[in-house]
RODO-2510 file (C-alpha; in nm, 4 decimals, decimal comma):
residues 344
     n   res          X          Y          Z
     1     m    -2,0475    -0,2847    -0,6550
     2     k    -2,1010    -0,1182    -0,2680
     3     l    -1,7664     0,1110    -0,2156
     4     s    -1,5958     0,1622     0,0782
     5     v    -1,3444     0,4650     0,0858
     6     q    -1,1203     0,4821     0,4130
     7     l    -0,9114     0,7592     0,5557
     8     v    -0,6795     0,7073     0,8449
     9     t    -0,5231     1,0261     0,9089
    10     w    -0,2063     1,1696     1,1867
    11     n    -0,0593     1,5155     1,2144
    12     g    -0,1367     1,5808     0,8196
    13     a    -0,3308     1,8883     0,8597
    14     k    -0,1590     2,0878     0,5605
    15     y    -0,2929     1,7884     0,3218
    16     i    -0,6810     1,7856     0,4378
    17     s    -0,8515     2,0559     0,2271
    18     h    -0,6137     1,9202    -0,1108
    19     l    -0,7497     1,5818    -0,0464
    20     f    -1,0960     1,6808     0,0358
    21     a    -1,1371     1,8909    -0,2233
    22     s    -1,0459     1,6214    -0,4763
    23     l    -1,2987     1,3951    -0,2922
    24     r    -1,5863     1,6353    -0,3439
    25     a    -1,5240     1,6359    -0,7321
    26     q    -1,5437     1,2760    -0,7793
    27     t    -1,7551     1,1984    -1,0416
    28     h    -1,8943     0,8565    -0,8862
    29     a    -2,1040     0,8830    -0,6088
    30     d    -2,2209     0,5696    -0,4969
    31     w    -1,9489     0,5173    -0,1996
    32     a    -1,9201     0,5905     0,1317
    33     l    -1,6551     0,7558     0,3107
    34     h    -1,4999     0,6465     0,7004
    35     v    -1,2334     0,8388     0,8766
    36     l    -1,0637     0,7612     1,1640
    37     d    -0,7907     1,0488     1,3274
    38     n    -0,5100     0,8698     1,5159
    39     g    -0,4642     1,0571     1,7856
    40     s    -0,3311     1,3950     1,5760
    41     t    -0,1776     1,6710     1,7685
    42     d    -0,2049     1,9377     1,4924
    43     g    -0,5288     2,0012     1,5116
    44     t    -0,6075     1,7432     1,1994
    45     a    -0,9233     1,6310     1,3657
    46     a    -1,0911     1,9582     1,3695
    47     v    -0,9883     2,0437     0,9962
    48     v    -1,1508     1,6780     0,9202
    49     t    -1,4622     1,7369     1,0755
    50     a    -1,5236     2,0764     0,9046
    51     a    -1,4422     1,9382     0,5708
    52     c    -1,6646     1,6243     0,5947
    53     t    -1,9624     1,8257     0,6525
    54     h    -1,9475     1,9497     0,2839
    55     m    -1,9060     1,6131     0,1799
    56     p    -2,1845     1,4790    -0,0799
    57     v    -2,1167     1,1183     0,0523
    58     p    -2,2179     0,9255     0,3541
    59     v    -1,9048     1,0330     0,6259
    60     t    -1,8497     0,8480     0,9546
    61     v    -1,6080     1,0099     1,1698
    62     e    -1,3721     0,9092     1,4542
    63     h    -1,1064     1,0805     1,6621
    64     r    -0,9208     0,8334     1,8945
    65     e    -0,6287     0,9480     2,1567
    66     q    -0,3725     0,6896     2,0788
    67     n    -0,2505     0,6385     1,7332
    68     s    -0,2684     0,2694     1,6430
    69     g    -0,0536     0,3181     1,3669
    70     f    -0,1594     0,2805     0,9664
    71     v    -0,2414    -0,0850     1,0000
    72     g    -0,4364    -0,0747     1,3536
    73     g    -0,6652     0,2236     1,2276
    74     h    -0,7392     0,0656     0,8581
    75     n    -0,8252    -0,2539     1,0344
    76     r    -1,0524    -0,1064     1,2620
    77     l    -1,2154     0,0804     1,0509
    78     f    -1,2617    -0,2549     0,7867
    79     s    -1,3732    -0,4388     1,1094
    80     q    -1,6374    -0,1667     1,1342
    81     y    -1,7899    -0,0817     0,7911
    82     g    -1,6537    -0,3714     0,6153
    83     d    -1,9619    -0,4947     0,4516
    84     a    -1,8902    -0,3583     0,1442
    85     d    -1,7869    -0,5178    -0,1560
    86     a    -1,4282    -0,3217    -0,2016
    87     v    -1,2421    -0,0929     0,0220
    88     f    -1,0771     0,1798    -0,0701
    89     l    -0,7507     0,2913     0,1333
    90     v    -0,6681     0,6837     0,0654
    91     n    -0,3699     0,8399     0,2476
    92     q    -0,4163     1,1728     0,4013
    93     d    -0,1665     1,3098     0,1498
    94     m    -0,3271     1,2032    -0,1699
    95     m    -0,5005     1,4128    -0,4555
    96     l    -0,7243     1,2161    -0,6884
    97     e    -0,8351     1,3125    -1,0478
    98     p    -1,2176     1,3394    -1,0929
    99     d    -1,2712     1,0007    -1,2516
   100     c    -1,0239     0,7996    -1,0252
   101     i    -1,2593     0,6197    -0,8046
   102     a    -1,4552     0,5614    -1,0991
   103     q    -1,2494     0,3604    -1,2821
   104     v    -1,1652     0,1884    -1,0074
   105     a    -1,4707     0,0745    -0,9264
   106     q    -1,5349    -0,0325    -1,2983
   107     f    -1,2962    -0,1940    -1,2727
   108     m    -1,3115    -0,4310    -0,9537
   109     e    -1,6514    -0,5123    -1,0455
   110     t    -1,5601    -0,6293    -1,4139
   111     h    -1,2568    -0,7878    -1,2916
   112     p    -1,3299    -1,0566    -1,0456
   113     r    -0,9969    -1,2396    -0,9841
   114     a    -0,8648    -0,8724    -0,9554
   115     a    -0,7956    -0,8861    -0,5434
   116     a    -0,6454    -0,5584    -0,5711
   117     c    -0,5871    -0,2348    -0,7983
   118     s    -0,4552     0,1017    -0,7830
   119     p    -0,4301     0,4259    -0,9569
   120     r    -0,1064     0,5285    -1,1562
   121     l     0,0260     0,7622    -0,8532
   122     m     0,2049     1,0580    -0,9329
   123     r     0,4109     1,3170    -0,7379
   124     w     0,2645     1,6364    -0,6328
   125     d     0,4068     1,9587    -0,3768
   126     p     0,1466     2,0303    -0,1286
   127     a     0,3123     2,3970    -0,0379
   128     t     0,2233     2,4567    -0,4339
   129     g    -0,0476     2,2426    -0,5313
   130     e     0,1741     2,1748    -0,8251
   131     k     0,1154     1,8090    -0,9980
   132     s     0,4324     1,6604    -1,1216
   133     d     0,4914     1,4129    -1,4164
   134     r     0,7075     1,1738    -1,2175
   135     i     0,6113     0,8434    -1,1153
   136     d     0,5567     0,7902    -0,7484
   137     t     0,4920     0,4019    -0,8016
   138     l     0,3165     0,1872    -1,0430
   139     g     0,2501    -0,1090    -0,7620
   140     l     0,5492    -0,3350    -0,5865
   141     q     0,8310    -0,4985    -0,7763
   142     p     0,9810    -0,8114    -0,5921
   143     y     1,3728    -0,8700    -0,6326
   144     r     1,5545    -1,2043    -0,5888
   145     t     1,7543    -1,0906    -0,2923
   146     g     1,3938    -1,0264    -0,0817
   147     r     1,3733    -0,6570    -0,1311
   148     v     1,0299    -0,5058    -0,2414
   149     v     1,0611    -0,1874    -0,4217
   150     d     0,7838     0,0827    -0,5742
   151     w     0,7960     0,0217    -0,9579
   152     m     0,9077     0,3081    -1,1904
   153     h     0,9268     0,5539    -0,8806
   154     g     1,0821     0,8754    -0,9809
   155     h     1,0752     0,7899    -1,3685
   156     r     0,8642     1,0509    -1,5971
   157     w     0,5581     0,9209    -1,7213
   158     e     0,5221     1,0130    -2,0747
   159     d     0,1992     0,9995    -2,3294
   160     g     0,1614     0,6388    -2,4678
   161     m     0,4001     0,4927    -2,2116
   162     c     0,1605     0,2205    -2,1077
   163     d     0,1879     0,0453    -2,4570
   164     f     0,5504    -0,0646    -2,3548
   165     l     0,4717    -0,1674    -1,9875
   166     p     0,4973    -0,5667    -1,9316
   167     h     0,1843    -0,7481    -1,8440
   168     r    -0,0580    -0,5141    -1,9589
   169     t    -0,4576    -0,6246    -2,0732
   170     a    -0,7097    -0,4283    -2,2469
   171     v    -0,9738    -0,2835    -2,0606
   172     v    -1,2835    -0,0432    -2,2046
   173     h    -1,4077     0,2689    -2,0034
   174     g    -1,6139     0,5268    -2,1142
   175     g    -1,6461     0,3883    -2,4212
   176     r    -1,2702     0,3899    -2,5354
   177     e    -0,9846     0,1434    -2,4781
   178     e    -0,7435     0,1774    -2,2119
   179     c    -0,5036    -0,0611    -2,0475
   180     a    -0,4306    -0,2361    -1,7365
   181     v    -0,0956    -0,3528    -1,5961
   182     e    -0,1042    -0,6642    -1,3747
   183     v     0,1699    -0,6172    -1,0973
   184     f     0,3201    -0,8205    -0,8025
   185     g     0,1199    -0,6393    -0,5682
   186     v    -0,0198    -0,2970    -0,4966
   187     s     0,1434     0,0018    -0,3063
   188     g    -0,0719     0,1262     0,0634
   189     a    -0,0367     0,4142    -0,0551
   190     m    -0,3784     0,3915    -0,2749
   191     p    -0,4739     0,0523    -0,2878
   192     c    -0,8574    -0,0728    -0,3309
   193     f    -0,9258    -0,4262    -0,2127
   194     r    -1,1762    -0,7023    -0,2753
   195     a    -1,3242    -0,8175     0,0655
   196     a    -1,3589    -1,1325    -0,0022
   197     a    -1,0186    -1,1765    -0,0969
   198     l    -0,9004    -1,0370     0,2298
   199     r    -1,1414    -1,2572     0,4366
   200     g    -1,0234    -1,5567     0,2498
   201     l    -0,6579    -1,5272     0,3951
   202     p    -0,5421    -1,7556     0,6316
   203     g    -0,5503    -1,6465     1,0117
   204     e    -0,6368    -1,2850     0,9455
   205     c    -0,9343    -1,1014     1,0040
   206     g    -0,8433    -0,7628     0,8938
   207     i    -0,6891    -0,6082     0,6158
   208     f    -0,3152    -0,5784     0,7416
   209     d    -0,1386    -0,8084     0,9708
   210     e    -0,1804    -0,6040     1,3072
   211     h     0,1630    -0,6943     1,4439
   212     f     0,3262    -0,4411     1,1708
   213     f     0,2223    -0,1535     1,3072
   214     s     0,3379     0,0636     1,0148
   215     y     0,5477    -0,0143     0,7049
   216     k     0,5887    -0,2718     0,4745
   217     e     0,2593    -0,4259     0,5704
   218     d     0,1190    -0,3449     0,1816
   219     v     0,4235    -0,5995     0,0759
   220     d     0,3118    -0,8759     0,3312
   221     l    -0,0267    -0,8414     0,1831
   222     a     0,1171    -0,8320    -0,1775
   223     w     0,2270    -1,1906    -0,1059
   224     r    -0,0465    -1,3422     0,1405
   225     l    -0,2901    -1,2553    -0,1940
   226     r    -0,0291    -1,3462    -0,4431
   227     w    -0,0376    -1,7449    -0,2380
   228     m    -0,3665    -1,7465    -0,2093
   229     g    -0,3776    -1,7386    -0,6377
   230     w    -0,5466    -1,3414    -0,6628
   231     k    -0,4167    -1,1032    -0,9012
   232     a    -0,3381    -0,7001    -0,8598
   233     y    -0,3421    -0,4388    -1,1222
   234     v    -0,2399    -0,0851    -1,1738
   235     l    -0,4600     0,1276    -1,3632
   236     p    -0,2264     0,3904    -1,5651
   237     h    -0,5746     0,5647    -1,7005
   238     a    -0,6744     0,6149    -1,3386
   239     v    -0,4943     0,9004    -1,1813
   240     a    -0,3832     1,0341    -0,8319
   241     y    -0,0889     1,2252    -0,6895
   242     h     0,0965     1,1340    -0,3653
   243     d     0,3455     1,3190    -0,1484
   244     r     0,5411     1,0455    -0,0537
   245     t     0,7305     1,1287     0,2836
   246     a     0,9228     0,7651     0,2946
   247     a     1,0134     0,7182    -0,0862
   248     g     1,2306     0,4461    -0,1901
   249     p     1,6075     0,4712    -0,2708
   250     d     1,6923     0,6251    -0,6000
   251     g     1,9117     0,3190    -0,7600
   252     e     1,8952    -0,0371    -0,6739
   253     g     2,2237    -0,1762    -0,5411
   254     d     2,3441    -0,2014    -0,1830
   255     v     2,4922     0,1401    -0,1775
   256     a     2,1922     0,3090    -0,2815
   257     a     2,0018     0,1200    -0,0415
   258     a     2,2676     0,2308     0,2428
   259     q     2,2180     0,5887     0,1649
   260     h     1,8433     0,5885     0,1866
   261     w     1,8519     0,4072     0,4569
   262     k     2,0555     0,6794     0,6632
   263     t     1,7795     0,9079     0,5775
   264     k     1,4991     0,7747     0,7736
   265     s     1,4243     0,8046     1,1166
   266     a     1,4831     0,6149     1,3898
   267     l     1,1471     0,4956     1,4691
   268     v     1,1184     0,4717     1,0587
   269     r     1,4217     0,2397     1,0482
   270     r     1,3175     0,0035     1,3326
   271     y     0,9818    -0,0891     1,1955
   272     s     1,0565    -0,0798     0,8199
   273     y     1,3801    -0,3357     0,9178
   274     r     1,1675    -0,5706     1,1759
   275     n     0,8976    -0,5668     0,9154
   276     h     1,1107    -0,6858     0,6408
   277     w     1,2170    -0,9597     0,8775
   278     f     0,8623    -1,0374     0,9246
   279     t     0,7451    -1,0487     0,5579
   280     l     1,0389    -1,2481     0,4460
   281     i     0,9278    -1,5182     0,7323
   282     k     0,6037    -1,5232     0,6793
   283     n     0,6398    -1,5008     0,2717
   284     a     0,9628    -1,5046     0,0871
   285     p     1,1336    -1,8433    -0,0441
   286     l     1,4535    -1,8403     0,1811
   287     t     1,7047    -1,9139    -0,0835
   288     p     2,0780    -1,8423    -0,0351
   289     r     2,0551    -1,5128    -0,2488
   290     v     1,7865    -1,3814     0,0014
   291     l     2,0058    -1,5099     0,2787
   292     w     2,3181    -1,3596     0,1704
   293     f     2,1464    -1,0458     0,0959
   294     e     2,0113    -1,0220     0,4687
   295     l     2,3370    -1,1415     0,6300
   296     k     2,5095    -0,8277     0,4733
   297     k     2,2422    -0,5949     0,6092
   298     f     2,2426    -0,7497     0,9376
   299     a     2,6210    -0,7607     1,0041
   300     y     2,5972    -0,3730     0,8852
   301     l     2,3055    -0,3067     1,1612
   302     l     2,5176    -0,4824     1,4027
   303     l     2,7871    -0,2671     1,3836
   304     r     2,6417     0,0562     1,3215
   305     e     2,2669     0,0518     1,5116
   306     p     2,2608    -0,2973     1,7329
   307     a     1,9234    -0,1098     1,8798
   308     i     1,7906    -0,1922     1,5821
   309     i     1,8627    -0,5607     1,6194
   310     r     1,7478    -0,5938     1,9544
   311     f     1,4238    -0,4723     1,8279
   312     c     1,3696    -0,6918     1,5902
   313     g     1,4999    -0,9788     1,8400
   314     q     1,1199    -1,0725     1,9793
   315     q     1,1294    -1,4257     1,9317
   316     k     0,7683    -1,4271     2,0612
   317     l     0,6651    -1,2787     1,7512
   318     l     0,9512    -1,3920     1,5166
   319     k     0,7376    -1,7553     1,6130
   320     t     0,4397    -1,5913     1,5334
   321     m     0,5370    -1,5289     1,1789
   322     w     0,7061    -1,8864     1,1333
   323     n     0,3620    -2,0219     1,2061
   324     a     0,1781    -1,8041     0,9862
   325     r     0,4674    -1,8864     0,7379
   326     r     0,3472    -2,2676     0,7990
   327     a    -0,0511    -2,1857     0,7356
   328     m     0,0184    -2,0122     0,4395
   329     r     0,2271    -2,3078     0,2699
   330     r    -0,0826    -2,5417     0,4093
   331     a    -0,3445    -2,2847     0,2282
   332     r    -0,1732    -2,1555    -0,0568
   333     r    -0,3311    -2,2006    -0,4262
   334     a    -0,0452    -2,0812    -0,6084
   335     h     0,2652    -2,3035    -0,6574
   336     p     0,5981    -2,1188    -0,5877
   337     i     0,7035    -2,0981    -0,9673
   338     e     0,3987    -1,8598    -1,0129
   339     l     0,5465    -1,6212    -0,7741
   340     a     0,8927    -1,6223    -0,9073
   341     r     0,8321    -1,5396    -1,2155
   342     w     0,7622    -1,1587    -1,0820
   343     m     1,1348    -1,1602    -0,9294
   344     i     1,4134    -0,9863    -1,1146
***
């Protein structure tokens, strides 16, 4: 399987040495690395250029003056180097265990109905390099209210835990039996996508919807791949570590969500809320439960942060999202009942 690894960087100089050390240590050598720096101002571009000179695999590096966002950066790389069978997106704040890429590549090669897979992502501290036993994410979990969260975020990982996870299936790696866990979708922190699945989505020509810029683009893509009948998996035996700068709320209720909302920057709040709207309009069943949950949030923001409502109320973009919904309904291959079984 021809594998392309993509990295989009932005003001992440403190992470680069950790990430590239883990990439150089990979046991799998049949891949190429493509890097795009998105207008960093903290010296990241120079650090990346120096790190790339010591890579044991083919590398391309591009530096851009303007920040095109997580979405624009990865779509640009995919348009230039998307002739691979699979594309593996690596965030700058990651560290990979040495066999991580090998296990992901093997899984994608032996499971042709998998559009996406991800390693088990754990937390780490870049200040000390210390690895945590706390889970960052095991994939995306949708709720009947329309919310989608990182599954098992903050829980402690323990040996044998895989035996108790739902939707697990046996896979063989290195002569031993391991498990893979089917999930609704995978986090954008470190996903591997089958290129043919991405190209088969209606109305899209990249990895993510360009209208999203950053935030929630992975949720939108998870929905679209599911509507087209594809599957997604997390591989607990493949491990990487993530210093998440935008972790989700600790609880599942309205109060926890509101408290977590206050910790986000104004920029993150604007794009996160707007893109959540986009995702719902394009993909989700607009049930009374979804509409009631959204009405409560709308009323809260209308009183507390009306600027966010104005930012979201771009009529042309909302119409574009609704047209995308109609296109997906015509092209979909999965029945709504199939997607509803993932919601809790």
